[in-house]
PDB file as gemmi writes it, atoms N, CA and C in Angstrom:
CRYST1    1.000    1.000    1.000  90.00  90.00  90.00 P 1                      
ATOM      1  N   UNK A   1      42.768 -42.070 -14.458  1.00  0.00           N  
ATOM      2  CA  UNK A   1      44.066 -41.870 -15.052  1.00  0.00           C  
ATOM      3  C   UNK A   1      44.784 -40.728 -14.323  1.00  0.00           C  
ATOM      4  N   UNK A   2      46.067 -40.915 -14.030  1.00  0.00           N  
ATOM      5  CA  UNK A   2      46.843 -39.895 -13.319  1.00  0.00           C  
ATOM      6  C   UNK A   2      46.956 -38.627 -14.160  1.00  0.00           C  
ATOM      7  N   UNK A   3      46.951 -37.492 -13.472  1.00  0.00           N  
ATOM      8  CA  UNK A   3      47.106 -36.206 -14.132  1.00  0.00           C  
ATOM      9  C   UNK A   3      48.161 -35.383 -13.403  1.00  0.00           C  
ATOM     10  N   UNK A   4      48.831 -34.542 -14.166  1.00  0.00           N  
ATOM     11  CA  UNK A   4      49.734 -33.566 -13.580  1.00  0.00           C  
ATOM     12  C   UNK A   4      48.975 -32.246 -13.543  1.00  0.00           C  
ATOM     13  N   UNK A   5      49.042 -31.574 -12.395  1.00  0.00           N  
ATOM     14  CA  UNK A   5      48.386 -30.284 -12.246  1.00  0.00           C  
ATOM     15  C   UNK A   5      49.473 -29.250 -12.006  1.00  0.00           C  
ATOM     16  N   UNK A   6      49.477 -28.209 -12.834  1.00  0.00           N  
ATOM     17  CA  UNK A   6      50.435 -27.123 -12.696  1.00  0.00           C  
ATOM     18  C   UNK A   6      49.666 -25.894 -12.227  1.00  0.00           C  
ATOM     19  N   UNK A   7      50.067 -25.377 -11.070  1.00  0.00           N  
ATOM     20  CA  UNK A   7      49.427 -24.202 -10.488  1.00  0.00           C  
ATOM     21  C   UNK A   7      50.462 -23.085 -10.498  1.00  0.00           C  
ATOM     22  N   UNK A   8      50.094 -21.946 -11.068  1.00  0.00           N  
ATOM     23  CA  UNK A   8      51.006 -20.811 -11.111  1.00  0.00           C  
ATOM     24  C   UNK A   8      50.341 -19.606 -10.460  1.00  0.00           C  
ATOM     25  N   UNK A   9      51.124 -18.888  -9.672  1.00  0.00           N  
ATOM     26  CA  UNK A   9      50.605 -17.679  -9.028  1.00  0.00           C  
ATOM     27  C   UNK A   9      51.752 -16.740  -8.724  1.00  0.00           C  
ATOM     28  N   UNK A  10      51.403 -15.472  -8.513  1.00  0.00           N  
ATOM     29  CA  UNK A  10      52.412 -14.436  -8.296  1.00  0.00           C  
ATOM     30  C   UNK A  10      52.087 -13.664  -7.032  1.00  0.00           C  
ATOM     31  N   UNK A  11      53.126 -13.387  -6.253  1.00  0.00           N  
ATOM     32  CA  UNK A  11      52.976 -12.595  -5.034  1.00  0.00           C  
ATOM     33  C   UNK A  11      52.732 -11.135  -5.392  1.00  0.00           C  
ATOM     34  N   UNK A  12      52.049 -10.439  -4.508  1.00  0.00           N  
ATOM     35  CA  UNK A  12      51.944  -8.995  -4.661  1.00  0.00           C  
ATOM     36  C   UNK A  12      53.341  -8.403  -4.579  1.00  0.00           C  
ATOM     37  N   UNK A  13      53.527  -7.227  -5.153  1.00  0.00           N  
ATOM     38  CA  UNK A  13      54.843  -6.572  -5.181  1.00  0.00           C  
ATOM     39  C   UNK A  13      55.452  -6.538  -3.779  1.00  0.00           C  
ATOM     40  N   UNK A  14      56.684  -7.026  -3.686  1.00  0.00           N  
ATOM     41  CA  UNK A  14      57.402  -7.027  -2.417  1.00  0.00           C  
ATOM     42  C   UNK A  14      56.962  -8.089  -1.433  1.00  0.00           C  
ATOM     43  N   UNK A  15      56.044  -8.963  -1.824  1.00  0.00           N  
ATOM     44  CA  UNK A  15      55.500  -9.945  -0.892  1.00  0.00           C  
ATOM     45  C   UNK A  15      55.942 -11.371  -1.120  1.00  0.00           C  
ATOM     46  N   UNK A  16      57.039 -11.571  -1.860  1.00  0.00           N  
ATOM     47  CA  UNK A  16      57.416 -12.955  -2.162  1.00  0.00           C  
ATOM     48  C   UNK A  16      57.823 -13.740  -0.919  1.00  0.00           C  
ATOM     49  N   UNK A  17      58.415 -13.099   0.078  1.00  0.00           N  
ATOM     50  CA  UNK A  17      58.766 -13.822   1.316  1.00  0.00           C  
ATOM     51  C   UNK A  17      57.510 -14.257   2.066  1.00  0.00           C  
ATOM     52  N   UNK A  18      56.507 -13.378   2.114  1.00  0.00           N  
ATOM     53  CA  UNK A  18      55.242 -13.731   2.762  1.00  0.00           C  
ATOM     54  C   UNK A  18      54.573 -14.898   2.050  1.00  0.00           C  
ATOM     55  N   UNK A  19      54.615 -14.874   0.727  1.00  0.00           N  
ATOM     56  CA  UNK A  19      53.999 -15.966  -0.033  1.00  0.00           C  
ATOM     57  C   UNK A  19      54.772 -17.266   0.155  1.00  0.00           C  
ATOM     58  N   UNK A  20      56.088 -17.187   0.190  1.00  0.00           N  
ATOM     59  CA  UNK A  20      56.888 -18.380   0.431  1.00  0.00           C  
ATOM     60  C   UNK A  20      56.547 -18.999   1.783  1.00  0.00           C  
ATOM     61  N   UNK A  21      56.443 -18.185   2.804  1.00  0.00           N  
ATOM     62  CA  UNK A  21      56.070 -18.688   4.135  1.00  0.00           C  
ATOM     63  C   UNK A  21      54.684 -19.320   4.105  1.00  0.00           C  
ATOM     64  N   UNK A  22      53.753 -18.697   3.401  1.00  0.00           N  
ATOM     65  CA  UNK A  22      52.386 -19.213   3.292  1.00  0.00           C  
ATOM     66  C   UNK A  22      52.393 -20.579   2.611  1.00  0.00           C  
ATOM     67  N   UNK A  23      53.104 -20.682   1.483  1.00  0.00           N  
ATOM     68  CA  UNK A  23      53.164 -21.951   0.738  1.00  0.00           C  
ATOM     69  C   UNK A  23      53.759 -23.046   1.623  1.00  0.00           C  
ATOM     70  N   UNK A  24      54.849 -22.740   2.294  1.00  0.00           N  
ATOM     71  CA  UNK A  24      55.489 -23.743   3.144  1.00  0.00           C  
ATOM     72  C   UNK A  24      54.584 -24.166   4.294  1.00  0.00           C  
ATOM     73  N   UNK A  25      53.862 -23.218   4.873  1.00  0.00           N  
ATOM     74  CA  UNK A  25      52.952 -23.543   5.979  1.00  0.00           C  
ATOM     75  C   UNK A  25      51.798 -24.422   5.509  1.00  0.00           C  
ATOM     76  N   UNK A  26      51.338 -24.217   4.290  1.00  0.00           N  
ATOM     77  CA  UNK A  26      50.188 -24.964   3.780  1.00  0.00           C  
ATOM     78  C   UNK A  26      50.561 -26.321   3.211  1.00  0.00           C  
ATOM     79  N   UNK A  27      51.844 -26.616   3.097  1.00  0.00           N  
ATOM     80  CA  UNK A  27      52.270 -27.923   2.607  1.00  0.00           C  
ATOM     81  C   UNK A  27      51.742 -29.060   3.473  1.00  0.00           C  
ATOM     82  N   UNK A  28      51.542 -28.806   4.743  1.00  0.00           N  
ATOM     83  CA  UNK A  28      51.083 -29.860   5.642  1.00  0.00           C  
ATOM     84  C   UNK A  28      49.789 -30.487   5.133  1.00  0.00           C  
ATOM     85  N   UNK A  29      48.822 -29.676   4.773  1.00  0.00           N  
ATOM     86  CA  UNK A  29      47.552 -30.199   4.272  1.00  0.00           C  
ATOM     87  C   UNK A  29      47.713 -30.972   2.988  1.00  0.00           C  
ATOM     88  N   UNK A  30      48.612 -30.510   2.136  1.00  0.00           N  
ATOM     89  CA  UNK A  30      48.827 -31.224   0.885  1.00  0.00           C  
ATOM     90  C   UNK A  30      49.556 -32.537   1.134  1.00  0.00           C  
ATOM     91  N   UNK A  31      50.449 -32.545   2.079  1.00  0.00           N  
ATOM     92  CA  UNK A  31      51.114 -33.808   2.427  1.00  0.00           C  
ATOM     93  C   UNK A  31      50.092 -34.828   2.923  1.00  0.00           C  
ATOM     94  N   UNK A  32      49.116 -34.357   3.700  1.00  0.00           N  
ATOM     95  CA  UNK A  32      48.055 -35.265   4.151  1.00  0.00           C  
ATOM     96  C   UNK A  32      47.288 -35.816   2.956  1.00  0.00           C  
ATOM     97  N   UNK A  33      47.073 -34.989   1.952  1.00  0.00           N  
ATOM     98  CA  UNK A  33      46.400 -35.462   0.741  1.00  0.00           C  
ATOM     99  C   UNK A  33      47.259 -36.503   0.027  1.00  0.00           C  
ATOM    100  N   UNK A  34      48.565 -36.384   0.152  1.00  0.00           N  
ATOM    101  CA  UNK A  34      49.442 -37.397  -0.440  1.00  0.00           C  
ATOM    102  C   UNK A  34      49.214 -38.742   0.220  1.00  0.00           C  
ATOM    103  N   UNK A  35      48.923 -38.721   1.511  1.00  0.00           N  
ATOM    104  CA  UNK A  35      48.722 -39.966   2.236  1.00  0.00           C  
ATOM    105  C   UNK A  35      47.306 -40.502   2.091  1.00  0.00           C  
ATOM    106  N   UNK A  36      46.333 -39.617   1.959  1.00  0.00           N  
ATOM    107  CA  UNK A  36      44.927 -40.054   2.021  1.00  0.00           C  
ATOM    108  C   UNK A  36      44.060 -39.643   0.833  1.00  0.00           C  
ATOM    109  N   UNK A  37      44.501 -38.694   0.035  1.00  0.00           N  
ATOM    110  CA  UNK A  37      43.561 -38.131  -0.925  1.00  0.00           C  
ATOM    111  C   UNK A  37      43.963 -38.130  -2.373  1.00  0.00           C  
ATOM    112  N   UNK A  38      44.889 -38.971  -2.769  1.00  0.00           N  
ATOM    113  CA  UNK A  38      45.173 -39.108  -4.180  1.00  0.00           C  
ATOM    114  C   UNK A  38      46.332 -38.290  -4.720  1.00  0.00           C  
ATOM    115  N   UNK A  39      46.984 -37.471  -3.902  1.00  0.00           N  
ATOM    116  CA  UNK A  39      48.148 -36.720  -4.363  1.00  0.00           C  
ATOM    117  C   UNK A  39      49.356 -37.649  -4.374  1.00  0.00           C  
ATOM    118  N   UNK A  40      49.979 -37.792  -5.531  1.00  0.00           N  
ATOM    119  CA  UNK A  40      51.107 -38.699  -5.668  1.00  0.00           C  
ATOM    120  C   UNK A  40      52.456 -37.993  -5.555  1.00  0.00           C  
ATOM    121  N   UNK A  41      52.490 -36.715  -5.890  1.00  0.00           N  
ATOM    122  CA  UNK A  41      53.748 -35.981  -5.851  1.00  0.00           C  
ATOM    123  C   UNK A  41      53.460 -34.491  -5.821  1.00  0.00           C  
ATOM    124  N   UNK A  42      54.385 -33.733  -5.225  1.00  0.00           N  
ATOM    125  CA  UNK A  42      54.218 -32.287  -5.125  1.00  0.00           C  
ATOM    126  C   UNK A  42      55.591 -31.640  -5.037  1.00  0.00           C  
ATOM    127  N   UNK A  43      55.828 -30.659  -5.902  1.00  0.00           N  
ATOM    128  CA  UNK A  43      57.073 -29.899  -5.872  1.00  0.00           C  
ATOM    129  C   UNK A  43      56.748 -28.449  -6.183  1.00  0.00           C  
ATOM    130  N   UNK A  44      57.346 -27.527  -5.413  1.00  0.00           N  
ATOM    131  CA  UNK A  44      57.132 -26.090  -5.623  1.00  0.00           C  
ATOM    132  C   UNK A  44      58.414 -25.458  -6.140  1.00  0.00           C  
ATOM    133  N   UNK A  45      58.244 -24.476  -7.006  1.00  0.00           N  
ATOM    134  CA  UNK A  45      59.374 -23.762  -7.600  1.00  0.00           C  
ATOM    135  C   UNK A  45      59.070 -22.263  -7.589  1.00  0.00           C  
ATOM    136  N   UNK A  46      60.157 -21.472  -7.618  1.00  0.00           N  
ATOM    137  CA  UNK A  46      60.020 -20.043  -7.895  1.00  0.00           C  
ATOM    138  C   UNK A  46      60.791 -19.753  -9.176  1.00  0.00           C  
ATOM    139  N   UNK A  47      60.367 -18.727  -9.875  1.00  0.00           N  
ATOM    140  CA  UNK A  47      61.024 -18.308 -11.109  1.00  0.00           C  
ATOM    141  C   UNK A  47      62.392 -17.743 -10.762  1.00  0.00           C  
ATOM    142  N   UNK A  48      63.422 -18.153 -11.478  1.00  0.00           N  
ATOM    143  CA  UNK A  48      64.783 -17.766 -11.111  1.00  0.00           C  
ATOM    144  C   UNK A  48      65.006 -16.255 -11.162  1.00  0.00           C  
ATOM    145  N   UNK A  49      64.389 -15.562 -12.100  1.00  0.00           N  
ATOM    146  CA  UNK A  49      64.610 -14.122 -12.185  1.00  0.00           C  
ATOM    147  C   UNK A  49      63.479 -13.299 -11.578  1.00  0.00           C  
ATOM    148  N   UNK A  50      62.504 -13.964 -10.980  1.00  0.00           N  
ATOM    149  CA  UNK A  50      61.425 -13.263 -10.266  1.00  0.00           C  
ATOM    150  C   UNK A  50      60.902 -14.201  -9.181  1.00  0.00           C  
ATOM    151  N   UNK A  51      61.488 -14.143  -7.968  1.00  0.00           N  
ATOM    152  CA  UNK A  51      61.097 -15.080  -6.912  1.00  0.00           C  
ATOM    153  C   UNK A  51      59.664 -14.904  -6.416  1.00  0.00           C  
ATOM    154  N   UNK A  52      58.977 -13.903  -6.907  1.00  0.00           N  
ATOM    155  CA  UNK A  52      57.575 -13.730  -6.546  1.00  0.00           C  
ATOM    156  C   UNK A  52      56.631 -14.579  -7.374  1.00  0.00           C  
ATOM    157  N   UNK A  53      57.156 -15.234  -8.414  1.00  0.00           N  
ATOM    158  CA  UNK A  53      56.348 -16.117  -9.255  1.00  0.00           C  
ATOM    159  C   UNK A  53      56.586 -17.550  -8.798  1.00  0.00           C  
ATOM    160  N   UNK A  54      55.512 -18.227  -8.440  1.00  0.00           N  
ATOM    161  CA  UNK A  54      55.571 -19.596  -7.942  1.00  0.00           C  
ATOM    162  C   UNK A  54      54.868 -20.532  -8.911  1.00  0.00           C  
ATOM    163  N   UNK A  55      55.409 -21.737  -9.025  1.00  0.00           N  
ATOM    164  CA  UNK A  55      54.759 -22.820  -9.756  1.00  0.00           C  
ATOM    165  C   UNK A  55      54.783 -24.025  -8.833  1.00  0.00           C  
ATOM    166  N   UNK A  56      53.641 -24.647  -8.682  1.00  0.00           N  
ATOM    167  CA  UNK A  56      53.559 -25.898  -7.935  1.00  0.00           C  
ATOM    168  C   UNK A  56      53.130 -26.971  -8.918  1.00  0.00           C  
ATOM    169  N   UNK A  57      53.927 -28.016  -9.001  1.00  0.00           N  
ATOM    170  CA  UNK A  57      53.632 -29.120  -9.908  1.00  0.00           C  
ATOM    171  C   UNK A  57      53.251 -30.314  -9.051  1.00  0.00           C  
ATOM    172  N   UNK A  58      52.059 -30.818  -9.285  1.00  0.00           N  
ATOM    173  CA  UNK A  58      51.562 -31.955  -8.517  1.00  0.00           C  
ATOM    174  C   UNK A  58      51.117 -33.053  -9.473  1.00  0.00           C  
ATOM    175  N   UNK A  59      51.098 -34.263  -8.971  1.00  0.00           N  
ATOM    176  CA  UNK A  59      50.563 -35.401  -9.732  1.00  0.00           C  
ATOM    177  C   UNK A  59      49.494 -36.044  -8.862  1.00  0.00           C  
ATOM    178  N   UNK A  60      48.334 -36.287  -9.456  1.00  0.00           N  
ATOM    179  CA  UNK A  60      47.175 -36.826  -8.746  1.00  0.00           C  
ATOM    180  C   UNK A  60      46.688 -38.093  -9.431  1.00  0.00           C  
ATOM    181  N   UNK A  61      46.025 -38.930  -8.648  1.00  0.00           N  
ATOM    182  CA  UNK A  61      45.442 -40.154  -9.214  1.00  0.00           C  
ATOM    183  C   UNK A  61      44.469 -39.837 -10.341  1.00  0.00           C  
ATOM    184  N   UNK A  62      43.741 -38.715 -10.182  1.00  0.00           N  
ATOM    185  CA  UNK A  62      42.787 -38.299 -11.204  1.00  0.00           C  
ATOM    186  C   UNK A  62      42.483 -36.812 -11.021  1.00  0.00           C  
ATOM    187  N   UNK A  63      41.884 -36.240 -12.031  1.00  0.00           N  
ATOM    188  CA  UNK A  63      41.460 -34.845 -11.946  1.00  0.00           C  
ATOM    189  C   UNK A  63      40.393 -34.688 -10.861  1.00  0.00           C  
ATOM    190  N   UNK A  64      39.561 -35.691 -10.705  1.00  0.00           N  
ATOM    191  CA  UNK A  64      38.530 -35.663  -9.669  1.00  0.00           C  
ATOM    192  C   UNK A  64      39.156 -35.603  -8.269  1.00  0.00           C  
ATOM    193  N   UNK A  65      40.237 -36.338  -8.047  1.00  0.00           N  
ATOM    194  CA  UNK A  65      40.924 -36.270  -6.749  1.00  0.00           C  
ATOM    195  C   UNK A  65      41.403 -34.847  -6.471  1.00  0.00           C  
ATOM    196  N   UNK A  66      41.966 -34.210  -7.502  1.00  0.00           N  
ATOM    197  CA  UNK A  66      42.438 -32.836  -7.304  1.00  0.00           C  
ATOM    198  C   UNK A  66      41.270 -31.891  -7.042  1.00  0.00           C  
ATOM    199  N   UNK A  67      40.194 -32.054  -7.739  1.00  0.00           N  
ATOM    200  CA  UNK A  67      39.025 -31.184  -7.533  1.00  0.00           C  
ATOM    201  C   UNK A  67      38.455 -31.353  -6.124  1.00  0.00           C  
ATOM    202  N   UNK A  68      38.444 -32.572  -5.615  1.00  0.00           N  
ATOM    203  CA  UNK A  68      37.998 -32.792  -4.238  1.00  0.00           C  
ATOM    204  C   UNK A  68      38.939 -32.100  -3.257  1.00  0.00           C  
ATOM    205  N   UNK A  69      40.228 -32.166  -3.537  1.00  0.00           N  
ATOM    206  CA  UNK A  69      41.216 -31.480  -2.702  1.00  0.00           C  
ATOM    207  C   UNK A  69      40.960 -29.971  -2.720  1.00  0.00           C  
ATOM    208  N   UNK A  70      40.709 -29.397  -3.902  1.00  0.00           N  
ATOM    209  CA  UNK A  70      40.426 -27.961  -3.986  1.00  0.00           C  
ATOM    210  C   UNK A  70      39.161 -27.595  -3.219  1.00  0.00           C  
ATOM    211  N   UNK A  71      38.145 -28.428  -3.298  1.00  0.00           N  
ATOM    212  CA  UNK A  71      36.909 -28.163  -2.549  1.00  0.00           C  
ATOM    213  C   UNK A  71      37.197 -28.146  -1.053  1.00  0.00           C  
ATOM    214  N   UNK A  72      38.006 -29.089  -0.587  1.00  0.00           N  
ATOM    215  CA  UNK A  72      38.383 -29.114   0.823  1.00  0.00           C  
ATOM    216  C   UNK A  72      39.145 -27.852   1.198  1.00  0.00           C  
ATOM    217  N   UNK A  73      40.073 -27.411   0.338  1.00  0.00           N  
ATOM    218  CA  UNK A  73      40.836 -26.188   0.605  1.00  0.00           C  
ATOM    219  C   UNK A  73      39.917 -24.965   0.671  1.00  0.00           C  
ATOM    220  N   UNK A  74      38.903 -24.928  -0.179  1.00  0.00           N  
ATOM    221  CA  UNK A  74      37.942 -23.819  -0.116  1.00  0.00           C  
ATOM    222  C   UNK A  74      37.177 -23.847   1.214  1.00  0.00           C  
ATOM    223  N   UNK A  75      36.766 -25.048   1.629  1.00  0.00           N  
ATOM    224  CA  UNK A  75      36.032 -25.188   2.894  1.00  0.00           C  
ATOM    225  C   UNK A  75      36.864 -24.743   4.092  1.00  0.00           C  
ATOM    226  N   UNK A  76      38.170 -24.972   4.044  1.00  0.00           N  
ATOM    227  CA  UNK A  76      39.041 -24.604   5.159  1.00  0.00           C  
ATOM    228  C   UNK A  76      39.362 -23.110   5.177  1.00  0.00           C  
ATOM    229  N   UNK A  77      38.967 -22.378   4.136  1.00  0.00           N  
ATOM    230  CA  UNK A  77      39.208 -20.941   4.097  1.00  0.00           C  
ATOM    231  C   UNK A  77      40.518 -20.531   3.445  1.00  0.00           C  
ATOM    232  N   UNK A  78      41.263 -21.485   2.911  1.00  0.00           N  
ATOM    233  CA  UNK A  78      42.538 -21.157   2.285  1.00  0.00           C  
ATOM    234  C   UNK A  78      42.369 -20.139   1.160  1.00  0.00           C  
ATOM    235  N   UNK A  79      41.374 -20.325   0.322  1.00  0.00           N  
ATOM    236  CA  UNK A  79      41.189 -19.445  -0.828  1.00  0.00           C  
ATOM    237  C   UNK A  79      40.793 -18.030  -0.401  1.00  0.00           C  
ATOM    238  N   UNK A  80      40.219 -17.878   0.777  1.00  0.00           N  
ATOM    239  CA  UNK A  80      39.871 -16.554   1.286  1.00  0.00           C  
ATOM    240  C   UNK A  80      41.116 -15.746   1.650  1.00  0.00           C  
ATOM    241  N   UNK A  81      42.217 -16.418   1.938  1.00  0.00           N  
ATOM    242  CA  UNK A  81      43.465 -15.752   2.326  1.00  0.00           C  
ATOM    243  C   UNK A  81      44.275 -15.290   1.117  1.00  0.00           C  
ATOM    244  N   UNK A  82      44.037 -15.870  -0.038  1.00  0.00           N  
ATOM    245  CA  UNK A  82      44.878 -15.615  -1.199  1.00  0.00           C  
ATOM    246  C   UNK A  82      44.851 -14.178  -1.718  1.00  0.00           C  
ATOM    247  N   UNK A  83      43.710 -13.493  -1.794  1.00  0.00           N  
ATOM    248  CA  UNK A  83      43.721 -12.136  -2.342  1.00  0.00           C  
ATOM    249  C   UNK A  83      44.655 -11.170  -1.606  1.00  0.00           C  
ATOM    250  N   UNK A  84      44.888 -11.399  -0.345  1.00  0.00           N  
ATOM    251  CA  UNK A  84      45.767 -10.510   0.419  1.00  0.00           C  
ATOM    252  C   UNK A  84      47.237 -10.674   0.044  1.00  0.00           C  
ATOM    253  N   UNK A  85      47.611 -11.824  -0.533  1.00  0.00           N  
ATOM    254  CA  UNK A  85      49.025 -12.064  -0.819  1.00  0.00           C  
ATOM    255  C   UNK A  85      49.339 -12.290  -2.294  1.00  0.00           C  
ATOM    256  N   UNK A  86      48.309 -12.520  -3.119  1.00  0.00           N  
ATOM    257  CA  UNK A  86      48.552 -12.790  -4.539  1.00  0.00           C  
ATOM    258  C   UNK A  86      48.220 -11.591  -5.417  1.00  0.00           C  
ATOM    259  N   UNK A  87      48.966 -11.488  -6.492  1.00  0.00           N  
ATOM    260  CA  UNK A  87      48.705 -10.480  -7.518  1.00  0.00           C  
ATOM    261  C   UNK A  87      47.856 -11.137  -8.608  1.00  0.00           C  
ATOM    262  N   UNK A  88      46.593 -11.362  -8.291  1.00  0.00           N  
ATOM    263  CA  UNK A  88      45.686 -12.033  -9.213  1.00  0.00           C  
ATOM    264  C   UNK A  88      45.439 -13.474  -8.808  1.00  0.00           C  
ATOM    265  N   UNK A  89      44.436 -14.090  -9.410  1.00  0.00           N  
ATOM    266  CA  UNK A  89      44.101 -15.472  -9.047  1.00  0.00           C  
ATOM    267  C   UNK A  89      45.124 -16.460  -9.600  1.00  0.00           C  
ATOM    268  N   UNK A  90      45.272 -17.609  -8.934  1.00  0.00           N  
ATOM    269  CA  UNK A  90      46.167 -18.641  -9.463  1.00  0.00           C  
ATOM    270  C   UNK A  90      45.577 -19.267 -10.719  1.00  0.00           C  
ATOM    271  N   UNK A  91      46.452 -19.814 -11.552  1.00  0.00           N  
ATOM    272  CA  UNK A  91      45.981 -20.554 -12.723  1.00  0.00           C  
ATOM    273  C   UNK A  91      46.231 -22.041 -12.481  1.00  0.00           C  
ATOM    274  N   UNK A  92      45.312 -22.854 -12.941  1.00  0.00           N  
ATOM    275  CA  UNK A  92      45.403 -24.308 -12.815  1.00  0.00           C  
ATOM    276  C   UNK A  92      45.357 -24.897 -14.219  1.00  0.00           C  
ATOM    277  N   UNK A  93      46.314 -25.775 -14.508  1.00  0.00           N  
ATOM    278  CA  UNK A  93      46.314 -26.478 -15.802  1.00  0.00           C  
ATOM    279  C   UNK A  93      46.485 -27.963 -15.531  1.00  0.00           C  
ATOM    280  N   UNK A  94      45.698 -28.759 -16.242  1.00  0.00           N  
ATOM    281  CA  UNK A  94      45.694 -30.210 -16.079  1.00  0.00           C  
ATOM    282  C   UNK A  94      46.318 -30.869 -17.315  1.00  0.00           C  
ATOM    283  N   UNK A  95      47.243 -31.796 -17.059  1.00  0.00           N  
ATOM    284  CA  UNK A  95      47.926 -32.489 -18.155  1.00  0.00           C  
ATOM    285  C   UNK A  95      47.797 -33.994 -17.959  1.00  0.00           C  
ATOM    286  N   UNK A  96      47.579 -34.689 -19.078  1.00  0.00           N  
ATOM    287  CA  UNK A  96      47.591 -36.153 -19.058  1.00  0.00           C  
ATOM    288  C   UNK A  96      48.918 -36.622 -19.647  1.00  0.00           C  
ATOM    289  N   UNK A  97      49.454 -37.680 -19.073  1.00  0.00           N  
ATOM    290  CA  UNK A  97      50.720 -38.230 -19.560  1.00  0.00           C  
ATOM    291  C   UNK A  97      50.506 -38.899 -20.894  1.00  0.00           C  
ATOM    292  N   UNK A  98      51.412 -38.624 -21.850  1.00  0.00           N  
ATOM    293  CA  UNK A  98      51.291 -39.228 -23.172  1.00  0.00           C  
ATOM    294  C   UNK A  98      52.452 -40.148 -23.504  1.00  0.00           C  
ATOM    295  N   UNK A  99      53.466 -40.190 -22.650  1.00  0.00           N  
ATOM    296  CA  UNK A  99      54.566 -41.131 -22.867  1.00  0.00           C  
ATOM    297  C   UNK A  99      55.080 -41.608 -21.505  1.00  0.00           C  
ATOM    298  N   UNK A 100      55.679 -42.794 -21.480  1.00  0.00           N  
ATOM    299  CA  UNK A 100      56.172 -43.334 -20.200  1.00  0.00           C  
ATOM    300  C   UNK A 100      57.371 -42.547 -19.654  1.00  0.00           C  
TER     301      UNK A 100                                                      
END                                                                             
């Protein structure tokens, strides 16, 4: 069953431009997951009154597809880069669709 995954994270003070560049650079891998790994949609947002707060909303074929994607991201070292640019760990929330 398809799931929506909401990922929220915050840049370190004064680092929102660095985080924006990082997110945009890493979109390539997620786009590949859209073609091959179960990602159906992906959109990134920043908070209007605090551009250092990011939310990425994705839709996946299943929660398992997203977990496999996260495992791949860990293997590539992406998660090792996050502490240098984030003010705390990202949060992940999984939602199931309840209406069409």
